C-alpha positions as a Markdown table, in Angstrom:
| # | Residue | x | y | z |
|---|---|---|---|---|
| 1 | Met | 15.7 | 48.8 | -12.5 |
| 2 | Leu | 14.4 | 45.4 | -13.9 |
| 3 | Ala | 12.9 | 45.5 | -10.1 |
| 4 | Thr | 10.4 | 47.4 | -10.9 |
| 5 | Tyr | 9.0 | 45.5 | -13.4 |
| 6 | Gly | 6.6 | 43.6 | -11.4 |
| 7 | Glu | 6.8 | 45.3 | -7.9 |
| 8 | Arg | 10.0 | 42.6 | -7.5 |
| 9 | Ala | 12.6 | 42.3 | -4.8 |
| 10 | Pro | 16.2 | 42.7 | -6.4 |
| 11 | Glu | 16.5 | 38.9 | -5.6 |
| 12 | Gln | 13.1 | 37.6 | -7.0 |
| 13 | Val | 14.6 | 38.7 | -10.8 |
| 14 | Arg | 15.8 | 35.7 | -13.0 |
| 15 | Glu | 18.7 | 36.1 | -14.9 |
| 16 | Gln | 17.5 | 35.6 | -18.4 |
| 17 | Ile | 15.3 | 38.3 | -19.4 |
| 18 | Asp | 11.6 | 37.9 | -21.1 |
| 19 | Ser | 10.9 | 41.0 | -24.3 |
| 20 | Leu | 8.3 | 42.3 | -22.1 |
| 21 | Glu | 11.1 | 42.8 | -19.4 |
| 22 | Leu | 14.2 | 44.2 | -21.5 |
| 23 | Ala | 11.4 | 46.7 | -23.6 |
| 24 | Trp | 10.7 | 47.5 | -20.3 |
| 25 | Leu | 14.3 | 47.9 | -19.5 |
| 26 | Ile | 15.1 | 50.2 | -22.2 |
| 27 | His | 12.2 | 52.5 | -21.4 |
| 28 | Gln | 13.6 | 52.9 | -18.4 |
| 29 | Val | 17.1 | 53.5 | -18.9 |
| 30 | Glu | 16.0 | 55.7 | -21.9 |
| 31 | Gln | 13.2 | 58.1 | -18.8 |
| 32 | Arg | 16.1 | 58.1 | -16.5 |
| 33 | Tyr | 19.5 | 59.0 | -18.8 |
| 34 | Gly | 17.1 | 60.9 | -21.4 |
| 35 | Val | 18.3 | 59.4 | -24.0 |
| 36 | Val | 16.8 | 57.4 | -26.2 |
| 37 | Leu | 18.2 | 53.9 | -27.4 |
| 38 | Asp | 18.0 | 52.8 | -31.0 |
| 39 | Leu | 19.2 | 49.2 | -30.5 |
| 40 | Asp | 19.4 | 47.0 | -33.7 |
| 41 | Asp | 18.8 | 43.4 | -33.6 |
| 42 | Asp | 22.0 | 42.4 | -33.0 |
| 43 | Leu | 22.1 | 43.4 | -30.1 |
| 44 | Leu | 18.6 | 43.3 | -28.7 |
| 45 | Met | 19.5 | 39.4 | -29.7 |
| 46 | Arg | 22.8 | 40.3 | -26.8 |
| 47 | Met | 20.4 | 41.0 | -24.0 |
| 48 | Thr | 18.2 | 38.4 | -23.4 |
| 49 | Ser | 20.3 | 37.9 | -20.0 |
| 50 | Val | 20.6 | 40.4 | -16.9 |
| 51 | Asp | 24.7 | 40.1 | -18.0 |
| 52 | Gly | 24.3 | 40.4 | -21.9 |
| 53 | Ala | 22.1 | 43.8 | -21.0 |
| 54 | Val | 24.3 | 45.5 | -18.4 |
| 55 | Val | 27.0 | 44.8 | -21.5 |
| 56 | Val | 24.6 | 46.2 | -24.6 |
| 57 | Leu | 23.9 | 49.0 | -22.5 |
| 58 | Thr | 27.0 | 50.0 | -21.0 |
| 59 | Glu | 28.4 | 50.7 | -24.8 |
| 60 | Ala | 24.9 | 52.3 | -26.2 |
| 61 | Leu | 25.1 | 54.4 | -23.2 |
| 62 | Ala | 29.4 | 55.5 | -23.7 |
| 63 | Glu | 28.1 | 56.1 | -26.9 |
| 64 | Arg | 25.8 | 58.7 | -26.9 |
| 65 | Ala | 28.0 | 60.1 | -24.1 |
| 66 | Gly | 30.7 | 60.1 | -26.8 |
| 67 | Asp | 27.8 | 62.2 | -29.7 |
């Protein structure tokens, strides 16, 4: 998903995520999964890397599935 921001190849995506990439990623996840994610500041701070974003988004989507 991050590669679609700026039309990059997946191998061009860096491990560190900047604020614009993070906003894009959250928007893409919300669109793809039809959810609205209300992530607090602590969760957003954990999403400064691809690995961190994967963990937070996986947890958030699993929580939403339980609603």
